[in-house]
PDB file with one MODEL, atoms N, CA, C and O in Angstrom:
MODEL        1
ATOM      1  N   MET A   1      -7.625 -41.362  68.380  1.00  0.00           N
ATOM      2  CA  MET A   1      -6.370 -40.894  67.851  1.00  0.00           C
ATOM      3  C   MET A   1      -6.588 -39.519  67.213  1.00  0.00           C
ATOM      4  O   MET A   1      -7.504 -39.345  66.409  1.00  0.00           O
ATOM      5  N   GLU A   2      -5.766 -38.564  67.563  1.00  0.00           N
ATOM      6  CA  GLU A   2      -5.904 -37.205  67.064  1.00  0.00           C
ATOM      7  C   GLU A   2      -5.100 -37.017  65.782  1.00  0.00           C
ATOM      8  O   GLU A   2      -3.982 -37.517  65.661  1.00  0.00           O
ATOM      9  N   GLN A   3      -5.675 -36.296  64.834  1.00  0.00           N
ATOM     10  CA  GLN A   3      -4.982 -36.039  63.572  1.00  0.00           C
ATOM     11  C   GLN A   3      -4.182 -34.747  63.660  1.00  0.00           C
ATOM     12  O   GLN A   3      -4.553 -33.812  64.369  1.00  0.00           O
ATOM     13  N   ARG A   4      -3.087 -34.720  62.928  1.00  0.00           N
ATOM     14  CA  ARG A   4      -2.296 -33.495  62.830  1.00  0.00           C
ATOM     15  C   ARG A   4      -2.975 -32.553  61.849  1.00  0.00           C
ATOM     16  O   ARG A   4      -3.808 -32.970  61.044  1.00  0.00           O
ATOM     17  N   ASP A   5      -2.605 -31.254  61.926  1.00  0.00           N
ATOM     18  CA  ASP A   5      -3.181 -30.269  61.019  1.00  0.00           C
ATOM     19  C   ASP A   5      -2.937 -30.627  59.562  1.00  0.00           C
ATOM     20  O   ASP A   5      -3.811 -30.413  58.723  1.00  0.00           O
ATOM     21  N   SER A   6      -1.770 -31.167  59.245  1.00  0.00           N
ATOM     22  CA  SER A   6      -1.445 -31.499  57.857  1.00  0.00           C
ATOM     23  C   SER A   6      -2.249 -32.688  57.343  1.00  0.00           C
ATOM     24  O   SER A   6      -2.342 -32.883  56.131  1.00  0.00           O
ATOM     25  N   GLU A   7      -2.833 -33.492  58.240  1.00  0.00           N
ATOM     26  CA  GLU A   7      -3.594 -34.669  57.839  1.00  0.00           C
ATOM     27  C   GLU A   7      -5.097 -34.408  57.775  1.00  0.00           C
ATOM     28  O   GLU A   7      -5.843 -35.243  57.262  1.00  0.00           O
ATOM     29  N   ARG A   8      -5.543 -33.293  58.275  1.00  0.00           N
ATOM     30  CA  ARG A   8      -6.972 -32.994  58.305  1.00  0.00           C
ATOM     31  C   ARG A   8      -7.464 -32.579  56.921  1.00  0.00           C
ATOM     32  O   ARG A   8      -6.774 -31.874  56.184  1.00  0.00           O
ATOM     33  N   VAL A   9      -8.658 -33.027  56.592  1.00  0.00           N
ATOM     34  CA  VAL A   9      -9.287 -32.632  55.339  1.00  0.00           C
ATOM     35  C   VAL A   9     -10.111 -31.383  55.623  1.00  0.00           C
ATOM     36  O   VAL A   9     -10.941 -31.389  56.533  1.00  0.00           O
ATOM     37  N   PRO A  10      -9.897 -30.305  54.857  1.00  0.00           N
ATOM     38  CA  PRO A  10     -10.664 -29.087  55.120  1.00  0.00           C
ATOM     39  C   PRO A  10     -12.137 -29.285  54.774  1.00  0.00           C
ATOM     40  O   PRO A  10     -12.474 -30.154  53.970  1.00  0.00           O
ATOM     41  N   PRO A  11     -13.014 -28.484  55.375  1.00  0.00           N
ATOM     42  CA  PRO A  11     -14.430 -28.580  55.036  1.00  0.00           C
ATOM     43  C   PRO A  11     -14.637 -28.261  53.554  1.00  0.00           C
ATOM     44  O   PRO A  11     -13.829 -27.564  52.941  1.00  0.00           O
ATOM     45  N   THR A  12     -15.716 -28.772  52.996  1.00  0.00           N
ATOM     46  CA  THR A  12     -15.954 -28.583  51.567  1.00  0.00           C
ATOM     47  C   THR A  12     -16.876 -27.402  51.297  1.00  0.00           C
ATOM     48  O   THR A  12     -17.644 -26.976  52.160  1.00  0.00           O
ATOM     49  N   LEU A  13     -16.781 -26.890  50.088  1.00  0.00           N
ATOM     50  CA  LEU A  13     -17.650 -25.833  49.587  1.00  0.00           C
ATOM     51  C   LEU A  13     -18.215 -26.331  48.267  1.00  0.00           C
ATOM     52  O   LEU A  13     -17.470 -26.518  47.306  1.00  0.00           O
ATOM     53  N   GLY A  14     -19.523 -26.546  48.209  1.00  0.00           N
ATOM     54  CA  GLY A  14     -20.156 -27.042  46.987  1.00  0.00           C
ATOM     55  C   GLY A  14     -20.260 -25.939  45.946  1.00  0.00           C
ATOM     56  O   GLY A  14     -20.754 -24.849  46.232  1.00  0.00           O
ATOM     57  N   ILE A  15     -19.795 -26.227  44.742  1.00  0.00           N
ATOM     58  CA  ILE A  15     -19.815 -25.265  43.642  1.00  0.00           C
ATOM     59  C   ILE A  15     -20.775 -25.781  42.576  1.00  0.00           C
ATOM     60  O   ILE A  15     -20.660 -26.924  42.133  1.00  0.00           O
ATOM     61  N   GLY A  16     -21.708 -24.953  42.171  1.00  0.00           N
ATOM     62  CA  GLY A  16     -22.618 -25.286  41.077  1.00  0.00           C
ATOM     63  C   GLY A  16     -22.347 -24.360  39.905  1.00  0.00           C
ATOM     64  O   GLY A  16     -22.251 -23.145  40.078  1.00  0.00           O
ATOM     65  N   LEU A  17     -22.224 -24.923  38.724  1.00  0.00           N
ATOM     66  CA  LEU A  17     -21.957 -24.131  37.525  1.00  0.00           C
ATOM     67  C   LEU A  17     -23.170 -24.141  36.608  1.00  0.00           C
ATOM     68  O   LEU A  17     -23.842 -25.159  36.440  1.00  0.00           O
ATOM     69  N   ILE A  18     -23.430 -22.982  36.021  1.00  0.00           N
ATOM     70  CA  ILE A  18     -24.444 -22.877  34.980  1.00  0.00           C
ATOM     71  C   ILE A  18     -23.697 -22.509  33.710  1.00  0.00           C
ATOM     72  O   ILE A  18     -23.035 -21.473  33.650  1.00  0.00           O
ATOM     73  N   GLY A  19     -23.799 -23.328  32.728  1.00  0.00           N
ATOM     74  CA  GLY A  19     -23.115 -23.072  31.468  1.00  0.00           C
ATOM     75  C   GLY A  19     -22.793 -24.377  30.779  1.00  0.00           C
ATOM     76  O   GLY A  19     -22.992 -25.455  31.339  1.00  0.00           O
ATOM     77  N   TYR A  20     -22.301 -24.277  29.575  1.00  0.00           N
ATOM     78  CA  TYR A  20     -21.974 -25.473  28.812  1.00  0.00           C
ATOM     79  C   TYR A  20     -20.908 -25.108  27.784  1.00  0.00           C
ATOM     80  O   TYR A  20     -20.486 -23.955  27.689  1.00  0.00           O
ATOM     81  N   ALA A  21     -20.493 -26.075  27.042  1.00  0.00           N
ATOM     82  CA  ALA A  21     -19.492 -25.915  25.980  1.00  0.00           C
ATOM     83  C   ALA A  21     -18.204 -25.328  26.551  1.00  0.00           C
ATOM     84  O   ALA A  21     -17.756 -25.736  27.622  1.00  0.00           O
ATOM     85  N   PHE A  22     -17.616 -24.386  25.850  1.00  0.00           N
ATOM     86  CA  PHE A  22     -16.298 -23.871  26.228  1.00  0.00           C
ATOM     87  C   PHE A  22     -16.295 -23.209  27.608  1.00  0.00           C
ATOM     88  O   PHE A  22     -15.426 -23.508  28.427  1.00  0.00           O
ATOM     89  N   MET A  23     -17.246 -22.322  27.876  1.00  0.00           N
ATOM     90  CA  MET A  23     -17.252 -21.603  29.157  1.00  0.00           C
ATOM     91  C   MET A  23     -17.492 -22.544  30.327  1.00  0.00           C
ATOM     92  O   MET A  23     -16.844 -22.403  31.364  1.00  0.00           O
ATOM     93  N   GLY A  24     -18.391 -23.483  30.193  1.00  0.00           N
ATOM     94  CA  GLY A  24     -18.623 -24.459  31.260  1.00  0.00           C
ATOM     95  C   GLY A  24     -17.392 -25.300  31.522  1.00  0.00           C
ATOM     96  O   GLY A  24     -17.036 -25.547  32.674  1.00  0.00           O
ATOM     97  N   ALA A  25     -16.740 -25.742  30.453  1.00  0.00           N
ATOM     98  CA  ALA A  25     -15.526 -26.553  30.600  1.00  0.00           C
ATOM     99  C   ALA A  25     -14.392 -25.743  31.212  1.00  0.00           C
ATOM    100  O   ALA A  25     -13.660 -26.247  32.064  1.00  0.00           O
ATOM    101  N   ALA A  26     -14.241 -24.502  30.789  1.00  0.00           N
ATOM    102  CA  ALA A  26     -13.162 -23.658  31.312  1.00  0.00           C
ATOM    103  C   ALA A  26     -13.338 -23.390  32.803  1.00  0.00           C
ATOM    104  O   ALA A  26     -12.378 -23.488  33.567  1.00  0.00           O
ATOM    105  N   HIS A  27     -14.547 -23.057  33.219  1.00  0.00           N
ATOM    106  CA  HIS A  27     -14.768 -22.744  34.627  1.00  0.00           C
ATOM    107  C   HIS A  27     -14.724 -23.992  35.507  1.00  0.00           C
ATOM    108  O   HIS A  27     -14.228 -23.928  36.632  1.00  0.00           O
ATOM    109  N   SER A  28     -15.227 -25.113  35.026  1.00  0.00           N
ATOM    110  CA  SER A  28     -15.151 -26.327  35.842  1.00  0.00           C
ATOM    111  C   SER A  28     -13.702 -26.784  35.993  1.00  0.00           C
ATOM    112  O   SER A  28     -13.315 -27.267  37.057  1.00  0.00           O
ATOM    113  N   GLN A  29     -12.906 -26.638  34.950  1.00  0.00           N
ATOM    114  CA  GLN A  29     -11.475 -26.964  35.052  1.00  0.00           C
ATOM    115  C   GLN A  29     -10.793 -26.033  36.056  1.00  0.00           C
ATOM    116  O   GLN A  29      -9.950 -26.473  36.838  1.00  0.00           O
ATOM    117  N   GLY A  30     -11.151 -24.763  36.035  1.00  0.00           N
ATOM    118  CA  GLY A  30     -10.583 -23.805  36.988  1.00  0.00           C
ATOM    119  C   GLY A  30     -10.893 -24.168  38.431  1.00  0.00           C
ATOM    120  O   GLY A  30     -10.007 -24.123  39.285  1.00  0.00           O
ATOM    121  N   TRP A  31     -12.149 -24.531  38.715  1.00  0.00           N
ATOM    122  CA  TRP A  31     -12.514 -24.911  40.081  1.00  0.00           C
ATOM    123  C   TRP A  31     -11.869 -26.217  40.504  1.00  0.00           C
ATOM    124  O   TRP A  31     -11.522 -26.381  41.674  1.00  0.00           O
ATOM    125  N   ARG A  32     -11.700 -27.158  39.569  1.00  0.00           N
ATOM    126  CA  ARG A  32     -11.068 -28.436  39.924  1.00  0.00           C
ATOM    127  C   ARG A  32      -9.599 -28.268  40.272  1.00  0.00           C
ATOM    128  O   ARG A  32      -9.066 -29.047  41.063  1.00  0.00           O
ATOM    129  N   THR A  33      -8.930 -27.270  39.703  1.00  0.00           N
ATOM    130  CA  THR A  33      -7.485 -27.116  39.894  1.00  0.00           C
ATOM    131  C   THR A  33      -7.104 -25.907  40.749  1.00  0.00           C
ATOM    132  O   THR A  33      -5.914 -25.631  40.900  1.00  0.00           O
ATOM    133  N   VAL A  34      -8.060 -25.185  41.307  1.00  0.00           N
ATOM    134  CA  VAL A  34      -7.756 -23.968  42.065  1.00  0.00           C
ATOM    135  C   VAL A  34      -6.862 -24.246  43.278  1.00  0.00           C
ATOM    136  O   VAL A  34      -6.077 -23.381  43.668  1.00  0.00           O
ATOM    137  N   GLY A  35      -6.964 -25.417  43.871  1.00  0.00           N
ATOM    138  CA  GLY A  35      -6.151 -25.762  45.041  1.00  0.00           C
ATOM    139  C   GLY A  35      -4.666 -25.880  44.738  1.00  0.00           C
ATOM    140  O   GLY A  35      -3.842 -25.811  45.650  1.00  0.00           O
ATOM    141  N   ARG A  36      -4.315 -26.055  43.477  1.00  0.00           N
ATOM    142  CA  ARG A  36      -2.900 -26.126  43.097  1.00  0.00           C
ATOM    143  C   ARG A  36      -2.235 -24.756  43.116  1.00  0.00           C
ATOM    144  O   ARG A  36      -1.023 -24.655  43.307  1.00  0.00           O
ATOM    145  N   ALA A  37      -3.024 -23.697  42.919  1.00  0.00           N
ATOM    146  CA  ALA A  37      -2.478 -22.346  42.836  1.00  0.00           C
ATOM    147  C   ALA A  37      -2.648 -21.549  44.129  1.00  0.00           C
ATOM    148  O   ALA A  37      -1.849 -20.657  44.414  1.00  0.00           O
ATOM    149  N   PHE A  38      -3.679 -21.860  44.910  1.00  0.00           N
ATOM    150  CA  PHE A  38      -3.992 -21.081  46.104  1.00  0.00           C
ATOM    151  C   PHE A  38      -4.149 -21.996  47.314  1.00  0.00           C
ATOM    152  O   PHE A  38      -4.590 -23.138  47.186  1.00  0.00           O
ATOM    153  N   ASP A  39      -3.786 -21.485  48.489  1.00  0.00           N
ATOM    154  CA  ASP A  39      -3.977 -22.200  49.748  1.00  0.00           C
ATOM    155  C   ASP A  39      -5.357 -21.814  50.287  1.00  0.00           C
ATOM    156  O   ASP A  39      -5.519 -20.757  50.897  1.00  0.00           O
ATOM    157  N   LEU A  40      -6.332 -22.665  50.063  1.00  0.00           N
ATOM    158  CA  LEU A  40      -7.718 -22.351  50.399  1.00  0.00           C
ATOM    159  C   LEU A  40      -8.123 -22.935  51.749  1.00  0.00           C
ATOM    160  O   LEU A  40      -7.701 -24.039  52.093  1.00  0.00           O
ATOM    161  N   PRO A  41      -8.945 -22.203  52.525  1.00  0.00           N
ATOM    162  CA  PRO A  41      -9.425 -22.742  53.801  1.00  0.00           C
ATOM    163  C   PRO A  41     -10.516 -23.799  53.606  1.00  0.00           C
ATOM    164  O   PRO A  41     -10.766 -24.600  54.506  1.00  0.00           O
ATOM    165  N   LEU A  42     -11.166 -23.806  52.438  1.00  0.00           N
ATOM    166  CA  LEU A  42     -12.205 -24.780  52.117  1.00  0.00           C
ATOM    167  C   LEU A  42     -11.796 -25.556  50.871  1.00  0.00           C
ATOM    168  O   LEU A  42     -11.029 -25.061  50.045  1.00  0.00           O
ATOM    169  N   ARG A  43     -12.314 -26.773  50.743  1.00  0.00           N
ATOM    170  CA  ARG A  43     -12.027 -27.598  49.565  1.00  0.00           C
ATOM    171  C   ARG A  43     -13.216 -27.499  48.616  1.00  0.00           C
ATOM    172  O   ARG A  43     -14.293 -28.005  48.933  1.00  0.00           O
ATOM    173  N   PRO A  44     -13.045 -26.848  47.440  1.00  0.00           N
ATOM    174  CA  PRO A  44     -14.164 -26.738  46.508  1.00  0.00           C
ATOM    175  C   PRO A  44     -14.488 -28.086  45.868  1.00  0.00           C
ATOM    176  O   PRO A  44     -13.593 -28.824  45.455  1.00  0.00           O
ATOM    177  N   VAL A  45     -15.783 -28.393  45.795  1.00  0.00           N
ATOM    178  CA  VAL A  45     -16.259 -29.635  45.195  1.00  0.00           C
ATOM    179  C   VAL A  45     -17.367 -29.265  44.218  1.00  0.00           C
ATOM    180  O   VAL A  45     -18.317 -28.575  44.587  1.00  0.00           O
ATOM    181  N   LEU A  46     -17.248 -29.720  42.973  1.00  0.00           N
ATOM    182  CA  LEU A  46     -18.305 -29.462  42.001  1.00  0.00           C
ATOM    183  C   LEU A  46     -19.528 -30.283  42.372  1.00  0.00           C
ATOM    184  O   LEU A  46     -19.465 -31.509  42.463  1.00  0.00           O
ATOM    185  N   ALA A  47     -20.647 -29.590  42.584  1.00  0.00           N
ATOM    186  CA  ALA A  47     -21.883 -30.257  43.016  1.00  0.00           C
ATOM    187  C   ALA A  47     -22.719 -30.704  41.841  1.00  0.00           C
ATOM    188  O   ALA A  47     -23.790 -31.281  42.028  1.00  0.00           O
TER     189      ALA A  47
ENDMDL
END
């Protein structure tokens, strides 16, 4: 069975963060929610 374009899961992009406290939390929150603001060809995943 073939999937439609709207049903396909885009390939992932592993994201690694270096940091802690406020900056680590701010950037990890940004990467977790970036798909809500932008139409990305890859799905970012925190590694």
